[in-house]
C-alpha positions in Angstrom: -7.8 -22.5 -12.4 -9.6 -23.5 -9.2 -8.2 -21.6 -6.3 -7.9 -22.8 -2.7 -10.4 -21.6 -0.1 -9.3 -18.5 1.8 -10.6 -16.2 4.5 -12.8 -14.1 2.1 -13.9 -16.9 -0.2 -17.6 -16.3 -1.1 -17.4 -12.5 -0.8 -17.9 -10.5 -4.0 -16.3 -7.1 -4.7 -17.3 -4.7 -7.5 -14.1 -2.7 -8.1 -14.2 0.6 -9.9 -10.6 1.6 -8.8 -7.6 2.4 -10.9 -3.8 2.8 -10.7 -2.6 2.2 -7.1 -4.4 3.2 -3.9 -7.8 1.6 -4.6 -6.3 -1.4 -6.4 -4.0 -2.0 -3.4 -7.1 -2.5 -1.2 -8.9 -4.9 -3.7 -5.5 -6.7 -4.3 -5.4 -7.6 -0.7 -9.0 -8.8 -0.9 -8.4 -11.0 -3.9 -5.3 -12.4 -2.2 -7.7 -13.4 0.6 -10.0 -15.2 -1.7 -12.7 -12.6 -2.5 -14.1 -12.6 -6.1 -13.1 -9.1 -7.3 -14.8 -7.9 -10.4 -12.8 -5.1 -11.8 -15.0 -2.7 -13.9 -13.0 -0.9 -16.5 -14.3 1.8 -18.9 -13.6 1.9 -22.6 -11.5 2.3 -24.6 -8.3 1.6 -22.7 -9.5 0.6 -19.2 -7.3 1.2 -16.2 -4.6 3.7 -17.1 -2.1 1.5 -15.3 -2.3 -1.0 -18.2 0.0 1.4 -20.0 2.6 1.8 -17.2 6.1 0.2 -17.2 7.4 -2.4 -17.6 5.5 -3.4 -20.8 6.2 -6.9 -22.2 4.1 -8.4 -25.0 1.4 -5.9 -24.4 1.2 -6.7 -20.6 2.1 -4.1 -18.0 4.1 -5.3 -15.0 2.6 -2.5 -13.0 -1.0 -3.6 -13.8 0.0 -7.2 -13.2 1.3 -6.5 -9.7 -1.8 -4.7 -8.6 -4.5 -6.6 -10.4 -3.6 -10.3 -10.5 -6.6 -12.5 -9.8 -9.3 -9.9 -10.5 -11.9 -10.5 -13.2 -12.1 -7.7 -15.8 -15.3 -6.5 -17.4 -15.1 -3.5 -19.7 -18.5 -1.6 -19.9 -19.6 1.7 -21.2 -21.3 2.9 -18.0 -22.7 6.0 -19.7 -25.1 4.0 -21.8 -28.5 2.8 -20.5 -27.5 -0.8 -21.2 -24.2 -0.3 -19.4 -25.9 1.2 -16.3 -28.3 -1.7 -16.3 -25.3 -4.1 -16.1 -23.7 -2.1 -13.3 -27.0 -1.9 -11.3 -27.4 -5.7 -11.7 -23.9 -6.3 -10.3 -24.3 -3.8 -7.5 -27.3 -5.8 -6.3 -25.3 -9.0 -6.0 -22.0 -7.9 -4.4 -20.9 -7.4 -0.8 -18.5 -4.5 -1.5 -18.4 -1.6 -4.0 -15.2 0.3 -4.2 -14.2 3.4 -6.1 -11.3 5.9 -6.1 -12.6 8.6 -8.5 -12.5 12.3 -7.5 -15.3 13.2 -5.1 -18.6 13.5 -6.9 -17.5 11.5 -9.9 -19.2 8.3 -8.6 -22.5 10.1 -8.3 -22.2 11.4 -11.8 -21.5 7.9 -13.1 -24.6 6.6 -11.3 -22.6 4.5 -8.7 -22.7 6.8 -5.8 -23.6 5.7 -2.3 -27.2 6.9 -2.4 -27.8 4.7 -5.5 -25.8 1.8 -4.2 -27.6 1.6 -0.9 -31.0 1.9 -2.6 -30.1 -1.0 -4.9 -28.3 -3.1 -2.2 -28.8 -2.0 1.5 -26.4 -4.7 2.6 -23.5 -3.4 0.5 -20.4 -1.9 2.0 -19.2 1.0 -0.2 -15.7 2.4 0.1 -14.7 5.7 -1.6 -10.9 6.4 -1.6 -9.6 9.8 -2.5 -6.7 12.1 -1.9 -8.3 14.5 0.6 -11.7 12.8 1.5 -15.2 13.4 0.4 -15.7 16.7 2.2 -13.6 19.6 3.5 -12.0 22.6 1.9 -9.5 20.4 -0.1 -11.9 17.7 -1.1 -12.4 19.0 -4.7 -8.7 19.5 -5.4 -7.0 16.9 -7.6 -4.4 14.9 -5.8 -2.0 11.9 -5.8 0.1 10.2 -3.2 2.9 12.9 -3.1 0.3 15.7 -3.0 -1.3 14.3 0.1 2.1 13.5 1.5 3.1 17.2 1.2 -0.1 18.4 2.9 0.3 15.8 5.7 3.6 17.2 6.8 5.4 14.1 5.8 7.5 15.4 2.9 8.9 18.1 5.2 10.3 15.4 7.5 12.5 13.9 4.7 15.9 15.3 3.8 18.9 17.1 5.2 18.2 19.7 8.0 19.6 22.6 6.0 18.4 21.3 2.6 15.3 20.9 0.6 12.7 18.3 1.4 12.8 15.0 -0.5 10.2 12.4 -1.3 10.4 8.6 -1.3 10.3 6.7 -4.7 7.6 4.3 -3.7 3.9 4.4 -3.1 3.9 4.6 0.6 0.7 6.7 0.8 -1.2 4.9 -1.9 -0.5 1.4 -0.5 -0.9 2.5 3.1 -4.3 4.0 2.3 -5.2 0.8 0.5 -4.4 -1.1 3.6 -6.5 1.3 5.7 -9.4 0.8 3.2 -9.2 -3.0 3.3 -9.1 -2.8 7.1 -12.2 -0.6 7.2 -14.0 -2.8 4.7 -13.3 -5.9 6.7 -14.7 -4.4 9.9 -17.7 -3.0 8.1 -18.5 -6.5 6.8 -18.2 -7.9 10.3 -20.6 -5.2 11.5 -23.0 -6.1 8.7 -23.0 -9.7 9.9 -24.3 -8.5 13.2 -26.6 -5.7 12.0 -27.6 -6.8 8.5 -26.8 -3.3 7.3 -24.1 -2.0 4.9 -22.5 1.4 5.2 -20.3 4.0 3.5 -16.6 4.4 4.1 -14.7 7.6 3.3 -10.9 6.8 3.2 -8.3 9.4 2.2 -4.6 9.5 1.5 -4.3 12.6 3.7 -5.9 10.9 6.7 -3.7 7.8 6.3 -0.5 9.8 5.9 -1.3 11.9 8.9 -2.1 8.8 10.9 1.6 7.8 10.4 3.0 10.6 12.6 4.0 8.7 15.7 6.0 11.5 17.4 5.9 14.8 15.5 2.4 16.1 16.1 2.2 15.4 19.8 5.7 16.8 20.4 4.8 20.0 18.6 1.5 20.3 20.5 2.8 19.3 23.9 5.7 21.8 23.7 3.3 24.6 22.7 5.2 25.0 19.5 8.6 25.1 21.3 9.7 22.0 19.4 8.9 22.2 15.7 9.8 18.8 14.1 11.5 18.9 10.8 13.9 16.9 8.7 17.2 16.1 10.3 19.2 14.2 7.7 21.0 11.1 8.6 20.0 11.1 12.3 16.8 11.4 14.3 16.1 14.7 16.0 14.5 13.1 19.1 16.4 9.8 19.7 20.1 9.2 20.0 21.6 7.1 18.6 19.1 6.6 15.8 20.2 7.0 12.2 22.5 6.1 9.3 26.2 5.4 9.7 28.6 4.9 6.8 29.7 1.3 6.7 32.2 -0.4 4.4 29.8 -1.5 1.7 26.5 0.0 2.7 25.1 2.7 4.9 24.0 1.0 8.1 20.9 1.8 10.2 21.5 1.6 14.0 18.8 2.3 16.6 19.3 2.3 20.3 16.4 3.3 22.6 17.1 3.7 26.3 17.4 0.0 27.0 19.9 -0.6 24.1 22.4 2.1 24.9 24.5 -0.1 27.2 24.4 -2.8 24.6 25.8 -0.3 22.0 28.6 0.6 24.4 29.6 -3.0 24.8 29.3 -3.7 21.1 31.7 -0.9 20.2 34.2 -1.9 22.8 33.5 1.1 25.1 31.8 -0.4 28.1 33.0 2.5 30.3 30.6 4.8 28.4 27.7 3.0 30.1 28.5 4.9 33.3 29.4 8.2 31.7 26.9 10.8 32.9 27.1 12.7 29.6 25.4 9.9 27.9 23.3 8.3 30.6 19.9 9.3 29.2 18.5 9.9 25.8 18.1 13.6 26.6 21.7 13.9 27.6 22.8 12.0 24.5 20.8 14.4 22.3 22.7 17.2 24.0 25.9 15.5 22.9 24.5 13.9 19.7 27.4 14.8 17.5 29.9 13.2 19.9 27.8 10.1 20.3 27.4 9.6 16.6 31.1 10.1 16.1 32.0 7.5 18.7 30.0 5.0 16.8 31.3 6.1 13.4 34.9 5.9 14.7 34.3 2.3 15.7 32.7 1.4 12.4 35.7 2.9 10.6 38.1 0.4 12.2 36.2 -2.6 10.7 37.0 -4.3 7.5 33.4 -5.3 6.4 29.8 -4.6 7.1 29.4 -8.2 8.2 31.9 -7.7 11.0 30.1 -4.6 12.1 26.6 -6.1 12.0 27.7 -9.3 13.8 29.2 -7.3 16.7 26.0 -5.2 17.1 23.7 -8.2 16.7 25.7 -10.2 19.3 24.6 -7.5 21.8 21.0 -7.4 20.4 21.4 -3.9 19.0 18.8 -3.3 16.3 20.7 -2.7 13.0 20.5 -3.3 9.3 22.3 -2.6 6.1 20.6 -0.3 3.7 19.9 -2.7 0.9 19.5 -1.8 -2.8 16.4 -3.1 -4.6 18.6 -5.7 -6.4 19.9 -6.9 -3.0 16.3 -7.2 -1.6 15.3 -9.4 -4.5 18.1 -11.8 -3.6 17.8 -11.6 0.3 17.3 -15.1 1.6 14.9 -14.1 4.4 12.6 -12.2 2.0 12.7 -15.2 -0.4 12.0 -17.8 2.3 9.0 -15.9 3.7 7.6 -15.2 0.2 8.0 -11.4 0.9 9.6 -11.5 -2.6 7.8 -14.0 -4.8 8.3 -15.0 -8.4 5.2 -15.3 -10.6 4.8 -16.4 -14.2 2.4 -14.6 -16.4 1.4 -16.2 -19.8 2.1 -12.9 -21.6 4.6 -11.0 -19.4 6.7 -14.0 -18.5 8.5 -14.6 -15.1 8.8 -11.6 -12.8 9.6 -10.9 -9.1 6.8 -9.1 -7.2 6.2 -8.1 -3.5 4.4 -11.0 -1.8 1.1 -10.9 0.2 1.8 -9.1 3.5 -1.0 -10.8 5.4 -0.7 -14.3 6.7 -3.4 -16.6 8.2 -2.6 -19.9 10.0 -5.6 -21.7 8.4 -5.1 -20.6 4.8 -2.3 -20.7 2.2 0.0 -17.8 1.6 0.7 -16.3 -1.9 -2.1 -18.1 -3.7 -1.6 -18.5 -7.5 -3.4 -15.8 -9.5 -3.5 -14.8 -13.1 -3.9 -11.3 -14.7 -6.9 -10.6 -16.9 -6.8 -8.8 -20.2 -9.3 -6.0 -20.7 -12.8 -7.3 -20.7 -11.7 -10.9 -20.4 -14.6 -11.9 -18.1 -17.4 -10.0 -19.8 -19.2 -13.1 -20.9 -18.6 -15.1 -17.7 -19.9 -12.4 -15.3 -22.9 -11.4 -17.4 -23.9 -15.0 -17.9 -23.3 -16.3 -14.4 -24.4 -13.3 -12.4 -27.0 -11.6 -14.6 -28.3 -14.5 -16.6 -27.6 -12.8 -20.0 -27.8 -15.1 -23.0 -25.2 -15.3 -25.7 -27.3 -13.3 -28.3 -27.8 -10.4 -25.9 -24.1 -10.3 -25.0 -23.3 -10.2 -28.7 -25.7 -7.3 -29.2 -24.0 -5.4 -26.4 -20.6 -5.9 -28.1 -22.0 -4.7 -31.4 -23.5 -1.7 -29.7 -20.1 -0.9 -28.1 -21.5 -1.3 -24.6 -19.1 -4.1 -23.9 -15.4 -3.9 -25.0 -12.5 -6.4 -24.9 -8.9 -6.2 -25.8 -6.9 -9.5 -25.6 -3.7 -7.6 -26.3 -3.6 -5.9 -22.9 
């Protein structure tokens, strides 16, 4: 299938990543038109090929993160395999990996070797804790970095245990950070002619998400120690979850919106009540403020009635939707935030859409998912000039692998 031109058309990425964080970065790049060559190692390739849902041998997880990427499956521990990888490194713009620190060097694809082969290459290493520092050699996943970053401690009831979110916030957020860094490194290369090395970590990306907590703790000399506060925010009032008729409802009112809340709930006299005139004072009476809003909500017959009254006064609010409801939400559908794709093996499935939009290029371009090693012949022929007999020898020597069932 010939794809339309996009903002990264012409750029080549050699992708050694697996599971989620790294593939999130290269997924964004392939959605923007880059040719992403996904290098998988035998016998099974990316472990996410075995993650649910599985239909007709295809993983929905793998499909979501790797559509549009070309798959080669090479035994990089063999001399012939290393020769293939060296040849590809010499021709690409970006090399990306998310192994544990040190593993890329042991595989012969570390930065020192990459820049020797291709000084113009941008290399990005993505890990849990970064390439150096006391924690760098520890194994880690999204939730492990989240715990170290002081994020998990902010989730849950004030007097209860911490919770964790059931989605890949850290992995995907770190993938976005990596894609951002790669884009700017390529821009710098256009000006300087030089590639460079990028060290991106889940821990750094998670910590970067603290908008209030760290500076509040520091500025108060430890007098304020942010922690989880259940349904309502510890530093803004009102800001939190209220029990609606069909859903919990999120309502946020910063200083400018307080008067709008008062009008919306039919209590305009509260606008002039000195007890509630500033955020600090409302925090002093947080329980009262929240109860005033909840009492008003309890008089209504539907969430729609509640939300319409708040929206009429421009109060930021939303129902807490289930996953099933998000898939059907008209706004998400119209924008392509939820998109339906059809895979020849997996069938029809709803997936999150491409979050980046460009005025001069199409959104949600059609992409297909490769089986393990599907593009061995194409890549070795087109990019390395290998002949059919040599490729066949590499298959027979188990340097190249392919599994059409995946």
